[in-house]
Structures are given as structure tokens and as C-alpha cells.
LOVEX-155343 format. One line per field, with one value per residue: residue in three letters; residue number from 1; y negated, x negated, z of N, C-alpha, C, O in turn. Coordinates in steps of 0.001 Angstrom, whole numbers. Each point is the difference from the previous one (the first is absolute). Layout:
<atoms>
rest = [ALA,...]
nr = [NUM,...]
n.Y = [Y,...]
n.X = [X,...]
n.Z = [Z,...]
ca.Y = [Y,...]
ca.X = [X,...]
ca.Z = [Z,...]
c.Y = [Y,...]
c.X = [X,...]
c.Z = [Z,...]
o.Y = [Y,...]
o.X = [X,...]
o.Z = [Z,...]
</atoms>
This chain:
<atoms>
rest = [ARG,PHE,GLU,ASN,MET,ILE,LYS,ARG,PHE,VAL,SER,GLU,VAL,SER,THR,VAL,GLU,ASN,TYR,PHE,SER,SER,ILE,GLU,SER,GLN,SER,LEU,THR,ILE,ASN,GLN,ALA,GLU,ILE,SER,TYR,ILE,ASN,HIS,ILE,GLN,PHE,GLU,ASP,GLU,SER,ASP,SER,ALA,GLN,ASN,TRP,LEU,ARG,PHE,ILE,ASN,PHE,GLU,ALA,GLN,ASN,PRO,GLU,ASP,PHE,SER,CYS,ALA,PHE,ARG,ARG,ILE,ILE,ARG,SER,GLU,ASP,ASN,LYS,PRO,GLN,GLY,ARG,LEU,ILE,CYS,GLU,ALA,ARG,SER,ALA,VAL,GLY,PRO,GLY,GLU,GLN,SER,ILE,ILE,ILE,LEU,THR,LEU,SER,ALA,ARG,GLY,ALA,PRO,LEU,GLY,THR,ASP,LEU,ASN,ALA,ALA,LYS,GLU,PHE,LEU,LYS,LEU,GLY,ARG,GLU,MET,ILE,VAL,ARG,LEU,PHE,ALA,ASP,ILE,THR,THR,SER,SER,ALA,HIS,GLN,LYS,TRP,GLU,ARG,VAL,GLN]
nr = [1,2,3,4,5,6,7,8,9,10,11,12,13,14,15,16,17,18,19,20,21,22,23,24,25,26,27,28,29,30,31,32,33,34,35,36,37,38,39,40,41,42,43,44,45,46,47,48,49,50,51,52,53,54,55,56,57,58,59,60,61,62,63,64,65,66,67,68,69,70,71,72,73,74,75,76,77,78,79,80,81,82,83,84,85,86,87,88,89,90,91,92,93,94,95,96,97,98,99,100,101,102,103,104,105,106,107,108,109,110,111,112,113,114,115,116,117,118,119,120,121,122,123,124,125,126,127,128,129,130,131,132,133,134,135,136,137,138,139,140,141,142,143,144,145,146,147,148,149,150,151]
n.Y = [-20177,-1241,388,-1026,-2027,-4,532,-1537,-1481,634,27,-1927,-802,922,-794,-1954,-47,691,-1558,-1716,632,-367,-2180,-142,-8,-1553,-349,804,-1866,768,-1597,908,-1418,964,-1368,709,-1782,1111,-1952,1243,-1975,1507,-1641,-751,-1636,-1153,863,1701,1064,-1104,-2172,-40,-630,-2129,1775,1204,700,-1704,382,1220,-1905,239,561,1264,-1425,-707,2230,-949,2120,-954,2213,-839,2199,-799,1084,358,146,2216,231,6,2026,-1768,-95,-1747,445,-1421,1077,-2150,1231,-2208,1122,-2201,561,446,119,2163,-154,296,2235,-1510,-262,1752,-1202,1872,-1339,2130,-1245,2115,-1558,1886,-488,1353,1142,410,1767,837,1846,1660,-59,908,2229,797,-26,1630,1881,210,513,2176,1384,74,1403,2192,717,453,1938,1837,435,972,2110,-1266,-1274,-2204,-605,-437,-2043,-1765,-195,-1390,-1983,1946,-864]
n.X = [29472,598,2089,1535,756,1330,2150,1401,911,1624,2073,1129,1010,1995,1702,926,1548,2063,1298,944,1928,1519,506,1567,-2146,-430,131,2020,-818,1390,-331,896,1237,980,1073,757,690,669,78,1522,-737,1610,-863,962,-1101,1205,2008,-176,-9,-1907,561,484,-2009,-664,-424,-1460,1904,-1458,1429,1010,-1170,-2216,1429,-1490,-1480,-1663,-100,-1207,616,-1237,412,-1230,52,-506,-1361,1659,-2224,-70,-1796,1879,-555,-1373,2164,1167,658,1018,369,-64,927,-149,1281,-297,2115,-1268,2129,348,-472,-2250,52,1315,-2232,670,-1879,1204,-1725,704,-1381,-395,-1043,-826,-671,-321,1726,889,-1381,1256,-84,-945,-2244,-1055,-252,-1640,-2028,-539,-694,-2123,-1596,-79,-1072,-2229,-754,-64,-1693,-1981,-183,-294,-2165,-1049,720,763,724,-370,-2075,-434,680,-1312,-1640,1301,-981,-986,1241]
n.Z = [-60859,1779,672,-1283,614,1819,-399,-853,1417,1415,-839,-176,1835,461,-1204,611,1633,-532,-959,1110,938,-1624,165,1589,578,-1517,2229,-551,-942,1586,-1565,-1849,1215,-1775,1421,-1998,1168,-1820,1131,-1096,767,-457,-1283,1884,1094,-1507,487,-1446,1985,-414,21,-2186,-782,-328,1324,-1182,-943,-168,-1674,1614,238,154,-1638,1089,-874,1342,-112,1639,339,1612,160,1681,-471,2028,-1421,1467,315,-266,-1361,-1250,-769,-247,-603,812,-2114,1423,-1930,648,-1636,363,-1475,-283,-538,-1793,731,465,-2170,13,218,1013,38,1234,-137,313,536,-122,1266,-682,1250,-897,2085,-1749,881,-2008,36,1658,-1263,1159,41,-1756,-49,1288,-979,-1442,1004,699,-1492,-488,1400,-260,-1570,447,1305,-969,-1108,1253,416,-1703,226,-1683,1705,-319,595,2164,657,-394,1528,1188,575,-467,1683]
ca.Y = [-144,194,1408,621,-644,398,1367,-90,-611,1022,994,-553,-253,1329,451,-758,437,1349,-102,-539,915,1125,-390,-654,507,-1091,-72,-1309,-800,-1066,-1029,-990,483,-1092,292,-1243,22,-1202,-164,-1120,-387,-864,-982,304,-1047,-1163,-646,879,-449,953,63,928,1355,140,-745,-928,-1089,-1002,-1197,-1098,-776,322,1163,-363,627,1352,101,1145,-9,1280,79,1279,426,1043,1342,456,1420,253,-592,-1438,-536,-300,1127,-452,-1147,69,-1219,-372,-1048,-294,-1087,-86,394,103,1381,243,-891,-1302,-45,-256,1108,-55,1189,201,1100,347,946,373,334,125,1158,1145,341,950,-209,1054,-247,13,-1292,-988,263,-503,-1467,-383,197,-1095,-1211,11,-313,-1419,-760,107,-860,-1390,-354,-222,-1182,-1267,-249,-533,859,-25,865,1383,287,128,1243,1064,632,631,-26]
ca.X = [58,-1276,-282,-505,-1251,-1111,-353,-746,-1282,-835,-331,-952,-1286,-574,-556,-1236,-951,-453,-866,-1307,-706,-508,-1234,-900,304,532,1462,621,80,980,-193,1062,1273,964,1321,725,1375,240,1448,520,1290,664,958,1335,396,-889,32,-696,-1355,-842,364,1115,-543,-1172,150,-1090,61,1035,-393,854,851,-118,-798,-1062,57,-510,-716,-880,-484,-512,-494,-636,-56,-1008,425,-918,30,521,-912,132,-1018,530,-100,372,917,1325,10,1265,-128,1286,-86,1102,-335,1140,166,707,1125,-277,584,-959,-225,-1110,-851,-419,-960,-410,-1107,-791,-1323,-950,-875,571,-756,-1029,-415,530,1279,1077,-32,538,1440,598,4,1049,1291,111,207,1374,896,-171,590,1463,412,-225,1037,1239,-171,-129,1151,1122,1163,896,-618,257,1404,119,-655,611,-1108,371,-1122]
ca.Z = [1442,686,291,-1230,-397,873,-404,-1266,337,643,-1023,-965,654,257,-1276,-211,1027,-369,-1170,371,904,-804,-698,954,1342,816,-25,-168,1212,-188,1021,-132,-554,-159,-526,-285,-496,-782,-116,-788,569,-982,481,-481,-946,46,1315,939,322,729,1424,164,-29,877,1255,272,-972,249,-732,464,-899,-1420,-386,-938,-1321,231,1268,223,1379,480,1372,332,1405,230,408,1050,337,1347,981,-192,-897,-1337,-934,-1331,-40,-601,-809,-638,-1005,-640,-970,-951,-1368,-898,-394,-1257,-262,592,1340,1073,920,959,14,1387,61,1362,-90,1175,-511,1089,134,726,1211,-405,-1389,-863,-650,990,702,-935,-76,1238,-77,-951,679,964,-782,-510,1122,326,-1106,106,1124,-375,-968,758,847,-726,-875,766,276,-1162,-1015,414,-315,-1455,-389,795,722,1261,938]
c.Y = [411,1478,715,-592,446,1439,-5,-597,1036,1041,-524,-282,1325,559,-693,469,1385,-31,-475,917,1219,-360,-649,465,-1064,-47,-1450,-705,-1176,-1022,-1119,674,-1194,548,-1326,314,-1329,-63,-1204,-273,-1015,-962,315,-1010,-1189,-705,818,-528,1047,126,858,1442,218,-905,-1081,-1160,-951,-1305,-1207,-622,450,1246,-444,693,1448,13,1251,-97,1397,-103,1403,243,1089,1298,479,1490,161,-574,-1519,-628,-300,1171,-433,-1208,400,-1349,-184,-1137,-169,-1150,23,398,-23,1435,128,-945,-1368,-167,-234,1210,-381,1291,84,1237,186,1102,270,508,118,1279,1119,334,1059,-247,1070,-367,-48,-1329,-1108,137,-545,-1529,-476,179,-1121,-1310,-96,-366,-1487,-878,18,-881,-1482,-466,-305,-1278,-1307,-286,-341,1035,29,835,1466,394,201,1311,1223,820,515,39,1395]
c.X = [-1326,-343,-562,-1338,-1173,-426,-842,-1383,-954,-449,-1071,-1356,-686,-642,-1325,-1073,-563,-954,-1391,-760,-532,-1289,-1036,388,594,1522,464,97,927,-181,1034,1238,949,1303,723,1406,218,1494,312,1404,636,962,1361,506,-928,-14,-727,-1410,-724,414,1229,-483,-1117,130,-1050,-69,1120,-460,859,803,-59,-824,-1086,209,-498,-724,-872,-488,-447,-311,-534,82,-1061,698,-1035,172,519,-903,-141,-1112,636,-259,313,904,1311,187,1374,-273,1354,-206,1213,-511,1279,47,695,1193,-162,602,-1096,-83,-1075,-779,-580,-891,-439,-1044,-585,-1334,-945,-796,737,-872,-1063,-328,535,1379,1149,57,559,1515,704,35,1111,1389,255,289,1408,993,-63,648,1517,518,-154,1073,1309,-89,46,1151,1214,1107,951,-570,255,1437,193,-589,631,-1069,500,-1233,-392]
c.Z = [641,180,-1227,-419,860,-310,-1264,246,591,-1025,-961,622,331,-1266,-288,984,-332,-1187,401,952,-761,-732,921,1397,922,-126,-173,1356,-276,1117,-74,-577,-71,-560,-171,-475,-707,-294,-868,511,-943,678,-620,-1023,185,1347,1071,258,842,1457,251,129,1028,1214,190,-998,405,-634,348,-1139,-1461,-213,-966,-1352,81,1345,2,1433,395,1485,247,1498,113,380,1005,241,1428,1089,-193,-844,-1357,-958,-1430,92,-649,-696,-635,-968,-668,-971,-904,-1379,-821,-493,-1341,-165,623,1397,1037,927,1009,-182,1403,47,1441,-99,1372,-542,1175,-32,732,1209,-250,-1455,-944,-543,999,768,-893,-107,1245,18,-935,608,1015,-720,-539,1098,350,-1080,91,1136,-341,-981,720,834,-789,-954,864,221,-1188,-1150,330,-319,-1504,-500,675,715,1342,896,419]
o.Y = [739,405,772,717,183,325,719,462,114,403,705,267,97,604,644,209,225,724,618,68,662,891,-190,190,325,144,-945,601,-833,339,-889,932,-926,856,-867,960,-1060,888,-1067,820,-1112,383,478,363,65,-698,-481,-713,930,1082,367,876,1086,-1197,-1013,-799,422,-698,-1058,651,66,233,-783,945,904,-1054,937,-1050,997,-1072,951,-928,807,8,22,526,-989,-341,-609,-1218,715,506,650,-688,819,-1048,936,-1034,974,-980,1041,-104,-218,518,-968,-301,-696,-1123,621,602,-970,1086,-844,1120,-927,1028,-877,932,-842,735,-196,-404,231,-937,34,-1015,-812,-503,-874,-997,-601,-599,-963,-821,-543,-766,-1073,-803,-627,-1018,-1036,-692,-808,-1109,-991,-719,-995,-1120,463,1001,1048,623,795,1122,922,618,1139,1230,-717,420,169]
o.X = [-797,-1136,-952,-890,-1105,-1185,-993,-986,-1148,-1164,-963,-1029,-1224,-1070,-968,-1154,-1204,-995,-1002,-1228,-930,-762,-1153,1184,445,547,-766,426,-285,82,-6,-93,-85,11,-66,231,-231,558,-590,904,-502,784,86,723,-944,-964,-207,-561,611,-99,268,757,-133,252,274,-935,1131,-858,-128,876,1036,-998,272,781,583,-240,222,-490,402,-316,365,8,-181,918,-1196,1112,240,478,-940,-181,905,-1118,-424,55,45,-100,575,-546,612,-680,617,-1191,1096,-978,113,697,985,216,-1061,1014,-736,580,-796,456,-506,232,-49,-42,9,-1,450,-1161,-853,521,-382,583,913,1086,724,722,1068,968,701,888,1102,869,603,906,1026,617,642,1006,872,518,664,990,523,124,120,95,557,758,307,257,702,536,-364,26,663,-1076,-929]
o.Z = [-579,-249,114,-456,-511,65,-103,-573,-432,-10,-300,-620,-86,68,-404,-377,119,-22,-361,-65,460,-374,-388,282,1101,-1093,190,986,-860,1181,852,-799,807,-885,871,-735,581,-646,167,-158,-162,868,-1131,-928,787,314,1114,-832,526,578,1144,421,563,-134,643,49,240,540,-616,-570,-662,682,-911,-117,-597,589,-766,416,-599,515,-692,808,-912,820,-290,-52,693,1082,511,28,-430,-95,-956,1019,-918,636,-556,383,-438,303,-225,-295,516,-539,-752,969,248,455,-64,350,-180,-7,411,-232,632,-636,862,-802,898,-987,1129,68,858,-605,-1170,381,-151,288,476,-20,-116,468,309,-232,73,416,16,-223,262,317,-177,-158,321,132,-305,138,502,-494,1134,-710,-329,-744,-888,-437,-414,-920,-293,20,750,-428,790]
</atoms>
């Protein structure tokens, strides 16, 4: 889970930062941060399709053999300047047991508002919040019911 991972991230980066500051007077400068959630959505049976899971997919009459799509949104800072991007990538794949799946990757990538570890941590927290909201926005109501997702 995110809470445990962010603690471990801070601990490990602090260890690296302490090591390098012990051999060089220059401190660690962080200029990019990224957080990604990778979801494997399994189809329930052969009649299932991507549009049952994702709101932005609609193949109308026929489902394609496979698909791949992506979209991006700008992440803006409080002063409305571009700070990074929120990225959604979805593609069909074959999972264990030859079962059809969707690989849905949601990422937030950009420049923290500062160059220290705390600024990177804050960007990752913001990115996580944006990813969770995007996931809820792009997945269907029926998917939420199947997952027993609580708002």
C-alpha cells in the first residue's frame, strides 16, 4: 500500500542522501518524481469486453482483436503553471491461463515544487490522489459494483 511504500521510499532515499553527503559536500537535488499504478483487469468470460470496464472505450459493433490507447493531462501547480503530466495507458493483453485482460497504467510524473526529499514526497502524494480520482472517473459503474468499490 501507498502509506508503507512512501515510508520505505523516504527511508531509502534518506540513506542514499546521507551516504553521498558524507563523501561530498553537495546535497541530493531532486528534479523529477513519478508514481505509477499498474492494474490488471481480468475479463469475466469470452463475451466480456473493455467497454464493460473503461468508460472511454466504445467499440460499438465489434470488439477488436487487441487495442492500445493513451491520454495525458497537464498537472498544474497552485499558480496554474505546468508541473507535470497525469498519464493513462490502457491496452489489451493475455494473462494467466490465456485469459484476456486489460493492463491499465496510471502515472503522475513531474517536477516537485522544491528539490528536496520532502518536496518529492509531496508530489508523490499529490500524484497518488490524482491517480485514485482518475481511476474512479474512467472505470465504469458496473466495474465499481463488481469490485465493491466504496466512494
